[in-house]
Backbone as JSON, one array per atom type, in Angstrom:
{
  "sequence": "XXXXXXXXXXXXXXXXXXXXXXXXXXXXXXXXXXXXXXXXXXXXXXXXXXXXXXXXXXXXXXXXXXXXXXXXXXXXXXXXXXXXXXXXXXXXXXXXXXXXXXXXXXXXXXXXXXXXXXXXXXXXXXX",
  "N": [[113.88, 149.65, 90.44], [112.44, 148.11, 91.81], [112.02, 145.59, 90.99], [114.4, 144.38, 91.33], [114.39, 144.08, 94.19], [112.27, 142.21, 94.42], [113.43, 140.04, 92.99], [115.29, 139.37, 94.66], [113.84, 138.61, 97.13], [112.57, 136.46, 96.03], [114.47, 134.61, 95.62], [115.51, 134.35, 98.27], [113.55, 133.38, 99.46], [113.46, 130.79, 98.17], [116.02, 129.67, 99.12], [115.46, 129.48, 101.7], [113.59, 127.71, 101.86], [114.72, 125.43, 100.66], [116.76, 124.95, 102.57], [115.41, 124.33, 104.89], [114.38, 121.65, 103.82], [116.8, 120.58, 103.82], [117.45, 120.26, 106.34], [115.46, 118.69, 107.52], [115.84, 116.4, 106.1], [118.48, 115.88, 107.14], [117.69, 115.07, 109.57], [116.03, 113.02, 109.18], [118.08, 111.18, 108.12], [119.79, 111.06, 110.6], [118.09, 109.59, 112.3], [117.65, 107.36, 111.11], [118.07, 104.56, 112.19], [116.54, 104.29, 114.33], [113.84, 103.08, 116.36], [110.82, 102.98, 115.18], [110.63, 105.23, 113.97], [109.24, 107.73, 111.75], [109.72, 108.84, 108.74], [110.25, 112.43, 107.73], [108.66, 114.7, 105.83], [108.48, 117.54, 103.54], [106.65, 119.96, 101.79], [106.46, 122.35, 99.25], [104.95, 125.34, 98.85], [103.32, 127.8, 96.87], [103.51, 131.36, 97.67], [100.95, 133.86, 98.25], [101.57, 136.31, 97.55], [102.12, 137.32, 95.02], [104.54, 137.77, 93.92], [106.08, 135.45, 93.23], [107.25, 134.15, 95.12], [107.99, 131.31, 97.51], [106.89, 129.01, 100.01], [107.56, 126.74, 102.76], [105.46, 124.08, 103.37], [103.16, 122.37, 105.83], [105.3, 120.16, 108.26], [105.15, 116.64, 107.44], [104.54, 113.44, 108.39], [105.9, 110.34, 106.9], [103.71, 108.03, 106.33], [104.24, 105.51, 105.28], [104.81, 101.84, 105.8], [106.35, 100.92, 108.56], [109.74, 99.12, 108.83], [109.91, 95.77, 109.67], [111.62, 94.21, 112.33], [113.14, 91.25, 113.4], [113.7, 90.79, 116.7], [113.97, 89.33, 119.2], [115.05, 89.78, 121.78], [115.17, 92.59, 122.22], [113.94, 95.1, 124.13], [111.72, 96.37, 123.41], [110.19, 94.64, 121.74], [107.57, 92.9, 120.43], [104.82, 90.37, 121.18], [105.5, 88.63, 119.33], [108.23, 88.91, 118.77], [109.02, 90.99, 117.49], [110.29, 94.08, 116.34], [109.19, 97.53, 115.56], [111.05, 98.98, 112.97], [112.53, 101.74, 111.25], [111.03, 103.83, 108.58], [112.94, 105.0, 106.87], [114.65, 105.53, 104.05], [117.87, 105.42, 103.26], [119.18, 105.89, 100.68], [117.36, 107.36, 99.22], [117.17, 109.55, 100.9], [119.85, 110.6, 100.7], [119.84, 111.37, 98.03], [117.66, 113.3, 97.99], [118.92, 115.23, 99.66], [120.98, 115.91, 98.15], [119.81, 116.94, 95.89], [118.56, 119.16, 97.1], [120.71, 120.65, 98.21], [121.98, 121.31, 95.61], [119.98, 122.92, 94.72], [119.51, 125.12, 96.58], [122.17, 126.08, 96.22], [122.0, 127.14, 93.49], [119.86, 129.1, 93.82], [121.35, 130.75, 95.57], [123.3, 131.76, 93.93], [121.88, 133.13, 92.0], [120.93, 135.09, 93.76], [123.23, 136.32, 94.34], [124.14, 137.28, 92.01], [122.07, 139.0, 91.23], [122.24, 140.85, 93.24], [124.71, 141.91, 92.5], [124.12, 143.07, 90.08], [122.43, 144.94, 90.83], [123.9, 146.63, 92.39], [125.73, 147.51, 90.27], [124.06, 148.86, 88.54], [123.32, 151.06, 90.35], [125.92, 152.31, 90.52], [126.2, 153.24, 88.14], [123.93, 155.05, 87.75], [124.86, 156.93, 89.68], [126.82, 158.33, 88.14]],
  "CA": [[114.69, 148.8, 91.75], [111.49, 147.18, 92.76], [112.4, 144.24, 90.18], [115.75, 143.83, 92.01], [114.1, 143.58, 95.45], [111.49, 141.15, 94.14], [114.2, 138.81, 92.74], [116.13, 139.01, 95.85], [112.85, 138.06, 97.95], [112.22, 135.22, 95.44], [115.66, 133.68, 95.81], [115.71, 134.23, 99.46], [112.46, 132.31, 99.97], [113.82, 129.41, 97.83], [116.88, 129.21, 100.06], [114.99, 129.19, 103.04], [112.75, 126.47, 101.7], [115.76, 124.47, 100.79], [117.36, 124.85, 103.87], [114.33, 123.48, 105.74], [114.41, 120.49, 103.44], [117.95, 119.92, 104.03], [117.33, 119.95, 107.9], [114.72, 117.64, 107.8], [116.83, 115.37, 105.53], [119.55, 115.58, 107.85], [117.17, 114.56, 110.81], [115.72, 111.6, 108.93], [119.25, 110.2, 108.12], [120.17, 110.77, 111.9], [117.18, 108.88, 112.89], [117.47, 106.0, 110.29], [118.17, 103.51, 112.85], [115.62, 104.8, 115.57], [112.92, 102.1, 116.07], [109.31, 103.37, 115.35], [110.61, 106.69, 113.58], [108.72, 107.83, 110.58], [110.48, 109.78, 107.78], [109.54, 113.5, 107.72], [108.54, 115.25, 104.59], [107.79, 118.68, 103.7], [106.18, 120.37, 100.48], [106.76, 123.84, 98.95], [103.61, 126.01, 98.46], [103.42, 129.44, 96.39], [102.77, 132.37, 98.4], [99.96, 134.62, 97.75], [101.99, 137.66, 97.32], [101.98, 137.4, 93.49], [105.75, 137.89, 93.47], [106.76, 134.36, 92.87], [107.95, 133.4, 96.6], [107.33, 130.25, 97.98], [107.12, 129.02, 101.49], [107.49, 125.41, 103.18], [104.05, 123.59, 104.21], [103.55, 121.77, 107.04], [106.01, 118.97, 108.15], [104.4, 115.49, 107.54], [105.39, 112.08, 108.71], [105.48, 109.5, 105.8], [102.93, 106.96, 106.62], [104.45, 104.1, 104.69], [104.95, 100.73, 106.54], [107.67, 100.71, 109.17], [110.35, 98.02, 108.78], [109.71, 95.01, 111.0], [113.04, 93.57, 112.65], [113.02, 90.19, 114.5], [114.69, 90.92, 117.64], [113.26, 88.93, 120.52], [115.93, 90.16, 122.7], [114.87, 94.11, 122.35], [112.65, 95.44, 125.25], [110.57, 97.0, 122.63], [109.8, 93.81, 120.75], [106.19, 92.63, 120.73], [104.83, 89.17, 121.72], [106.33, 87.77, 118.47], [109.74, 89.25, 118.88], [109.43, 91.75, 116.39], [110.37, 95.57, 116.48], [109.1, 98.18, 114.37], [112.16, 99.96, 112.69], [112.09, 103.24, 110.78], [110.83, 103.78, 107.28], [114.03, 105.84, 106.28], [115.57, 104.93, 102.85], [119.1, 106.28, 103.09], [119.5, 106.23, 99.41], [116.41, 108.34, 98.9], [117.52, 110.81, 101.71], [121.02, 111.31, 100.25], [119.36, 111.96, 96.93], [117.03, 114.32, 98.51], [119.92, 115.98, 100.34], [121.91, 116.45, 96.84], [118.98, 117.99, 95.23], [118.13, 120.39, 97.93], [121.81, 121.49, 98.18], [122.12, 122.11, 94.39], [118.68, 124.05, 94.61], [119.93, 126.22, 97.3], [123.42, 126.69, 95.43], [121.44, 127.7, 92.42], [119.36, 130.24, 94.33], [122.5, 131.75, 96.25], [124.18, 132.22, 92.75], [120.97, 134.08, 91.5], [121.09, 136.13, 94.82], [124.55, 137.1, 94.16], [123.94, 137.99, 90.53], [121.13, 140.03, 91.3], [122.78, 141.77, 94.05], [125.75, 142.47, 91.54], [123.51, 143.86, 89.07], [121.79, 146.06, 91.52], [125.29, 147.42, 92.75], [126.27, 147.97, 88.99], [123.07, 149.74, 88.03], [123.38, 152.28, 91.13], [127.02, 152.93, 90.26], [125.84, 153.98, 86.67], [123.0, 156.26, 88.16], [125.76, 157.75, 90.26], [127.72, 159.3, 87.1]],
  "C": [[113.64, 147.94, 92.35], [111.77, 145.55, 92.14], [113.62, 143.54, 91.01], [115.24, 143.29, 93.3], [113.12, 142.22, 95.36], [112.2, 139.72, 93.89], [114.93, 138.48, 93.92], [115.12, 138.37, 96.82], [112.46, 136.7, 97.45], [113.26, 134.24, 95.83], [115.95, 133.56, 97.43], [114.59, 132.94, 99.67], [112.83, 131.01, 99.34], [114.99, 128.81, 98.58], [116.37, 128.9, 101.28], [114.0, 127.85, 103.07], [113.74, 125.22, 101.45], [116.54, 124.01, 101.99], [116.63, 124.05, 104.95], [114.42, 122.11, 105.19], [115.66, 119.95, 103.76], [118.03, 119.56, 105.62], [116.56, 118.91, 108.23], [115.27, 116.2, 107.09], [117.72, 114.91, 106.37], [118.79, 114.74, 109.26], [116.6, 113.1, 110.29], [117.11, 110.56, 108.64], [119.86, 109.99, 109.78], [119.32, 109.8, 112.7], [116.73, 107.5, 112.18], [117.26, 104.89, 111.14], [117.13, 103.54, 114.19], [114.3, 104.03, 115.53], [111.55, 103.09, 116.32], [109.56, 105.0, 114.43], [110.26, 106.83, 112.05], [109.32, 109.11, 109.84], [109.61, 111.09, 107.7], [109.73, 114.39, 106.32], [108.3, 116.76, 104.64], [107.54, 119.12, 102.13], [106.44, 121.91, 100.47], [105.17, 124.33, 98.36], [104.05, 127.64, 98.02], [102.69, 130.34, 97.39], [101.68, 133.11, 97.5], [100.27, 135.91, 97.4], [102.1, 138.15, 95.83], [103.53, 137.68, 93.0], [106.51, 136.66, 93.21], [107.35, 133.59, 94.21], [107.32, 132.23, 96.91], [107.63, 130.0, 99.45], [107.09, 127.33, 101.78], [106.06, 125.27, 103.83], [104.28, 123.15, 105.15], [104.33, 120.44, 107.03], [105.01, 117.67, 108.34], [105.23, 114.53, 107.85], [104.81, 111.1, 107.48], [105.15, 108.34, 106.51], [103.22, 105.43, 106.17], [105.02, 103.09, 105.72], [106.5, 101.01, 107.14], [108.18, 99.27, 108.85], [110.28, 97.13, 109.94], [111.04, 94.07, 111.23], [112.62, 92.47, 113.55], [114.16, 90.28, 115.4], [114.11, 90.58, 118.92], [113.94, 89.55, 121.85], [115.57, 91.84, 123.32], [113.78, 94.25, 123.25], [111.57, 95.95, 124.6], [109.84, 96.08, 121.75], [108.15, 93.34, 121.38], [106.29, 91.27, 121.2], [105.61, 88.08, 120.71], [107.58, 87.8, 118.2], [109.93, 90.13, 117.84], [109.36, 93.11, 116.83], [110.15, 96.27, 115.35], [110.41, 99.02, 114.05], [111.69, 101.22, 112.15], [111.69, 102.97, 109.17], [111.65, 104.77, 106.51], [114.87, 104.98, 105.3], [116.79, 105.77, 102.52], [119.44, 106.73, 101.52], [118.68, 107.33, 98.9], [116.81, 109.68, 99.6], [118.63, 111.47, 101.07], [120.4, 111.91, 98.82], [118.72, 113.27, 97.05], [118.03, 115.72, 99.04], [120.87, 116.73, 99.04], [121.13, 117.47, 96.25], [118.75, 119.37, 95.88], [119.67, 121.18, 97.91], [122.04, 122.16, 96.94], [120.87, 123.15, 94.2], [119.05, 125.24, 95.29], [121.34, 126.83, 96.56], [122.94, 127.57, 94.33], [120.78, 129.2, 92.77], [120.22, 131.39, 94.95], [123.01, 132.31, 94.85], [123.17, 133.46, 92.13], [120.81, 135.21, 92.56], [122.13, 137.15, 94.48], [124.59, 138.06, 92.91], [123.0, 139.07, 90.69], [121.61, 141.2, 92.17], [123.99, 142.75, 93.07], [124.98, 143.39, 90.7], [122.9, 145.2, 89.67], [122.87, 147.37, 91.59], [125.82, 148.08, 91.35], [125.38, 149.12, 88.42], [123.15, 151.29, 89.13], [124.71, 153.03, 91.08], [126.94, 153.75, 88.84], [125.01, 155.09, 86.99], [123.94, 157.35, 89.0], [126.43, 158.78, 89.4], [127.01, 160.03, 86.62]]
}
C-alpha cells in the first residue's frame, strides 16, 4: 500500500506544480499591457524525499528587455516620449498554458487510476 500512497503523493505534487504554473501564466496574460510589467516564471525542483515528488522553485521575473513604446502623451513617458511596455509574449504564454494544462490532466488521470487500483486491491483483500 505504500507504493499507492507514494504514487498519489507524486501525482499530487505534479498537479500542484502545474497549477502554480497556470496561475502565473494567467497573471502574465492579464498584465500583458501593463507598463513596466516583467513576465513571471517558475521552475520545478525535485524534492529530497526520495519519492520522486516535485515542488515549485521561487517565482522569478524575466529580465529580458521591455518593449519600448513611443507615446509622448502618456504620463509615464520619459523625456524622449517612450514608455516601457511589458516583456510578455502572448503566443509563448498561451503555449505554456496549454502545456501546463495537459500536464495537469495527465497527472489527474494517473491519480484517478492509482486510486482506482488501490480500491480494487482493497476489494480483493476483503474477499
